[in-house]
ZAZA-583661 format. One line per 8 residues: their letters; for each residue x, y, z of C-alpha. Coordinates in Angstrom, 3 decimals. Layout:
a> X:Y:Z; ...
//
This chain:
xxxxxxxx> 1.271:43.503:-5.823; -0.642:40.815:-4.467; -0.667:40.709:-0.464; 0.127:37.411:1.279; -2.837:35.709:2.902; -0.853:35.162:6.062; 0.730:37.229:8.655; 2.781:34.349:10.227
xxxxxxxx> 4.136:31.314:8.559; 5.225:28.025:10.133; 8.561:27.793:11.303; 10.934:26.277:8.684; 8.425:26.791:5.951; 9.205:28.448:2.652; 5.608:30.108:2.269; 5.820:33.318:0.185
xxxxxxxx> 9.641:32.358:-0.957; 8.008:31.704:-4.567; 5.443:34.441:-4.367; 2.332:34.809:-2.205; 0.149:33.289:-4.714; 2.296:30.107:-5.706; 0.892:26.952:-6.077; 3.901:24.861:-7.314
xxxxxxxx> 6.281:24.623:-4.238; 9.535:23.261:-4.623; 8.763:22.296:-8.303; 9.647:25.813:-9.006; 13.029:24.581:-8.841; 12.544:22.289:-11.691; 14.006:24.656:-14.214; 15.285:24.232:-17.623
xxxxxxxx> 18.687:23.625:-16.323; 17.574:20.997:-14.217; 15.520:19.087:-17.160; 18.769:19.173:-19.014; 20.628:17.666:-16.136; 18.028:14.818:-16.282; 18.443:14.581:-20.300; 22.156:14.267:-19.753
xxxxxxxx> 21.563:11.073:-17.868; 20.312:9.310:-20.789; 23.157:7.343:-22.278; 21.229:3.970:-23.713; 17.745:5.475:-24.436; 15.956:2.696:-22.133; 12.798:3.346:-20.516; 11.336:1.781:-17.433
xxxxxxxx> 7.700:2.013:-16.293; 7.428:3.016:-12.479; 3.907:2.444:-12.279; 1.966:-0.708:-10.696; -1.292:-1.830:-12.274; -4.244:0.336:-11.500; -5.783:-2.758:-9.707; -3.123:-3.144:-7.162
xxxxxxxx> -2.900:-3.143:-4.167; -6.415:-4.494:-3.775; -9.048:-3.876:-1.311; -7.342:-4.702:2.194; -4.727:-2.112:2.389; -6.753:1.364:2.495; -10.736:0.319:3.031; -11.594:3.888:1.924
xxxxxxxx> -9.967:3.560:-1.454; -11.599:0.979:-4.008; -9.791:-0.594:-7.089; -11.068:0.940:-10.351; -14.289:-0.107:-11.903; -14.243:0.082:-15.759; -17.808:0.024:-17.472; -18.651:0.462:-21.053
xxxxxxxx> -19.972:3.589:-22.357; -23.782:3.290:-23.667; -25.357:4.462:-26.971; -28.981:3.976:-27.212; -29.127:2.028:-24.003; -26.355:-0.544:-25.253; -22.992:-1.083:-23.942; -20.403:0.125:-26.597
xxxxxxxx> -17.942:-2.864:-26.510; -17.911:-4.313:-29.846; -20.453:-2.322:-30.924; -21.095:-2.337:-34.981; -21.527:0.978:-36.475; -23.514:-0.408:-39.216; -26.467:-0.020:-36.643; -26.293:3.878:-36.973
xxxxxxxx> -25.128:3.684:-40.634; -25.466:0.538:-42.720; -22.640:1.665:-44.880; -19.996:1.364:-42.226; -17.712:-1.530:-41.659; -16.290:-0.116:-38.319; -16.758:-1.546:-34.825; -16.349:0.335:-31.697
xxxxxxxx> -15.225:-0.082:-27.926; -15.454:2.851:-25.763; -15.440:2.670:-21.785; -15.345:4.652:-18.620; -13.971:4.268:-15.429; -14.697:4.960:-11.610; -11.352:5.952:-10.072; -10.080:6.435:-6.644
xxxxxxxx> -7.188:8.902:-7.228; -5.001:7.619:-4.746; -5.661:3.818:-4.780; -2.292:2.733:-6.721; 0.924:4.606:-8.075; -0.064:8.280:-7.165; 1.110:11.688:-6.103; -0.369:13.649:-3.483
xxxxxxxx> -1.312:17.287:-4.217; -0.421:19.908:-1.598; -4.148:20.076:-0.751; -3.756:16.419:0.320; -2.381:17.416:4.077; -3.157:20.549:5.933; -2.867:21.552:9.494; -4.254:23.820:12.285
xxxxxxxx> -2.128:26.891:12.321; -2.546:30.574:13.347; -1.842:32.137:10.120; -3.168:35.431:10.922; -1.496:35.716:14.060; -4.309:36.456:16.206; -4.197:33.578:18.461; -6.806:31.430:16.568
xxxxxxxx> -5.706:28.274:14.678; -7.459:27.831:11.266; -7.089:24.873:8.829; -4.353:25.923:6.339; -2.504:24.461:3.654; 0.670:25.369:1.695; 1.327:28.833:1.267; -1.632:29.822:3.508
xxxxxxxx> -4.347:28.457:1.328; -7.457:28.052:3.537; -10.035:25.573:4.172; -13.474:26.485:3.086; -11.972:29.422:0.833; -9.820:27.614:-1.346; -10.191:23.966:-0.580; -13.733:23.314:0.002
xxxxxxxx> -15.295:20.228:1.549; -18.923:18.706:1.899; -18.944:18.977:5.460; -17.764:21.755:7.881; -16.289:19.634:10.577; -15.227:22.763:12.684; -19.113:23.648:13.122; -20.419:20.120:12.218
xxxxxxxx> -22.834:21.555:9.196; -22.967:21.563:5.615; -20.015:23.345:4.283; -20.023:26.637:2.423; -21.867:26.947:-1.291; -20.262:26.128:-4.472; -18.376:22.679:-5.679; -16.354:20.972:-3.207
xxxxxxxx> -12.663:20.290:-4.011; -9.337:22.124:-4.343; -9.972:25.253:-5.912; -6.149:26.361:-5.156; -3.619:23.891:-4.778; -5.334:20.761:-6.971; -3.198:18.185:-8.504; -3.647:20.233:-11.676
xxxxxxxx> -1.236:22.619:-10.449; 1.582:20.136:-10.195; 0.792:18.631:-13.608; 1.060:22.156:-15.350; 4.939:21.937:-14.153; 5.135:18.815:-16.133; 7.255:17.162:-13.442; 10.213:16.347:-15.612
xxxxxxxx> 13.925:16.338:-14.528; 16.585:14.341:-12.756; 15.659:11.640:-10.633; 17.898:9.894:-8.191; 17.115:6.601:-6.682; 18.316:5.262:-3.128; 17.746:1.489:-2.766; 16.797:0.704:0.700
xxxxxxxx> 15.557:-3.000:-0.356; 19.401:-3.710:-1.177; 20.431:-3.004:2.339; 17.330:-4.133:4.577; 15.363:-6.611:2.322; 11.906:-6.981:3.496; 12.901:-6.446:7.232; 11.005:-3.605:8.898
xxxxxxxx> 13.185:-0.740:9.213; 12.510:2.536:10.429; 15.345:4.972:8.662; 16.398:8.066:10.149; 18.878:10.300:8.510; 22.134:8.812:9.785; 21.025:5.640:8.267; 19.997:7.093:5.190
xxxxxxxx> 23.240:9.153:4.925; 25.131:5.944:5.355; 23.624:4.147:2.884; 23.808:6.919:0.462; 27.677:7.092:1.265; 27.986:3.404:0.881; 26.183:3.266:-2.657; 27.710:6.437:-3.880
xxxxxxxx> 24.571:8.438:-3.971; 24.628:12.121:-4.196; 21.374:14.376:-4.133; 21.673:17.998:-5.509; 19.137:21.143:-5.421; 16.227:20.540:-7.849; 16.753:16.591:-7.778; 13.500:14.262:-7.326
xxxxxxxx> 14.207:11.624:-4.803; 12.968:8.004:-5.230; 13.120:5.452:-2.644; 12.882:1.572:-3.254; 11.893:-0.400:-0.194; 10.552:-3.770:-1.838; 6.869:-2.925:-0.669; 5.246:-2.739:-4.026
xxxxxxxx> 7.174:-6.041:-5.026; 5.734:-7.547:-2.190; 2.219:-6.252:-3.155; 2.829:-7.747:-6.877; 3.310:-11.080:-5.273; 0.059:-10.917:-3.130; -1.743:-9.820:-6.631; -5.322:-8.483:-5.400
xxxxxxxx> -5.380:-10.304:-1.931; -3.078:-8.219:0.203; -2.125:-9.356:3.783; -2.397:-5.970:5.750; -0.649:-7.545:8.863; 2.139:-8.741:6.809; 2.683:-5.538:4.941; 2.596:-3.561:8.347
xxxxxxxx> 5.600:-5.321:9.624; 7.709:-5.149:6.174; 9.787:-3.137:4.475; 11.930:0.327:5.115; 10.019:3.530:5.859; 11.562:7.032:6.546; 11.344:8.251:10.034; 9.435:11.274:9.897
xxxxxxxx> 9.961:12.281:13.327; 13.805:12.647:12.915; 14.624:16.136:12.845; 17.728:15.757:11.133; 15.701:13.967:8.420; 13.438:16.883:7.846; 16.303:19.386:8.076; 18.090:17.326:5.392
xxxxxxxx> 15.008:17.610:3.215; 14.700:21.269:3.394; 18.625:21.800:3.074; 19.014:19.645:-0.088; 16.034:21.586:-1.716; 14.846:18.109:-3.275; 11.721:19.032:-5.433; 9.775:15.638:-4.770
xxxxxxxx> 9.915:12.455:-3.007; 8.404:9.061:-4.132; 8.568:5.573:-2.600; 7.389:2.104:-3.576; 5.431:1.953:-0.233; 2.179:3.428:0.895; 3.068:6.632:2.802; 6.891:7.341:2.364
xxxxxxxx> 7.042:7.429:6.117; 6.174:5.290:9.201; 2.459:5.984:9.564; 1.203:6.647:12.244; 3.914:8.179:13.879; 4.508:7.179:17.668; 2.969:9.516:20.287; 5.121:12.434:21.210
xxxxxxxx> 4.545:14.981:24.023; 1.603:17.593:23.219; -0.239:17.899:20.155; 1.656:16.329:16.967; 1.194:15.258:13.291; 0.325:11.491:12.731; 2.093:12.175:9.233; 5.170:14.160:10.356
xxxxxxxx> 7.075:14.004:6.832; 3.579:14.829:4.957; 3.214:17.749:7.087; 6.709:18.903:6.608; 6.873:18.201:2.845; 3.192:19.082:1.802; 2.172:21.750:4.324; 5.573:23.725:4.790
xxxxxxxx> 7.752:23.134:1.956; 5.437:22.369:-1.149; 7.284:19.094:-1.776; 4.781:16.548:-3.659; 4.898:13.244:-2.294; 4.433:9.828:-4.337; 3.471:6.523:-3.353; 3.154:3.049:-4.280
xxxxxxxx> 5.397:3.288:-7.463; 7.177:0.274:-8.866; 11.129:0.439:-8.716; 12.304:-2.973:-8.821; 13.333:-3.171:-12.500; 14.981:0.397:-12.565; 16.871:-0.224:-9.288; 17.961:-3.821:-10.774
xxxxxxxx> 19.072:-2.114:-14.016; 20.982:0.860:-12.296; 22.706:-0.934:-9.207; 25.143:-3.220:-11.331; 26.030:-0.165:-13.328; 26.797:1.909:-10.210; 24.330:4.537:-11.295; 21.701:6.214:-9.333
xxxxxxxx> 20.600:8.912:-11.705; 18.123:9.021:-14.624; 15.687:11.274:-16.508; 12.292:11.047:-14.640; 9.081:12.030:-16.508; 6.149:11.747:-13.911; 3.030:14.141:-14.336; 0.078:13.622:-12.864
xxxxxxxx> -3.629:13.875:-14.485; -4.392:17.558:-15.087; -7.536:17.246:-13.050; -8.927:20.436:-11.650; -9.953:20.172:-8.039; -8.352:16.889:-7.232; -6.375:16.365:-4.106; -4.125:13.360:-5.699
xxxxxxxx> -3.827:11.759:-8.889; -2.625:8.430:-10.478; 0.657:8.602:-12.581; 2.638:6.673:-15.035; 6.230:7.544:-14.195; 8.518:6.897:-16.826; 12.542:6.632:-15.917; 14.725:7.015:-19.014
x> 18.505:6.096:-18.648
//
């Protein structure tokens, strides 16, 4: 039997509940029964693309993340765009185009892997806090960086990246099942609103939305719609003061996420929650909902999804549920991934 790599787990976490070596977190609850529940929501066979164009949101939202750069591959030093294959075989009538891309994996519509957010935590119970990730995986051993920031020196040997908890561990679950949409934009428009649990519960009751164990929760705020109107020239100041965000500091909100046993959360904004969280007494997380979901519970977070078309189709039909298919790239070592989610109704 595999022994857990931790002696103490964070309060309110589910570390070890799915096994000591688990890397799928709450996605373990995407059972065949939950997939069938999603399939049962398909009545008309209509599908909606829930992804932004990969060049949105432009450069100004997060300067660390740059838009994709597409270039041609080369053959004999020549770009393979409109490349006539009779150059290599005179009998050929074929013409080839072949390209490649330099891509920031969390620039546009995306999933966060569990290795995206860790925390300092005393997993060994010896009074020394180490950098840990979901289910007790450790910085340096399982998630390797180019720099050891603890000692301000070059990191351990070997390739950097997520040797455990990479986005590929999410991809292999297929991320398919029943999605449930809550339309915050319908209630707040583009007004900046920090939504706590009581507010969210009131909206769900008003709209007849029910969330059950194993469901994937989607939140429409209108943020991505504002981004699309700005094209590739976003106004960071306007965005910062627009549209709803969840209050990650609300204990009731975090408790609700735990108790409902939802398996994933995705929003059309750039962080799901208010970021940074306002200062609180003592040491605290700047991203408390990320901390709760990615670090404690193994709930993947999606950001910058496109939800307008789906929401506008669902609301007049008084529906909120659909089949959601949203796997990330199966890219070993990555801590996030683009996604092209599809909702089918």
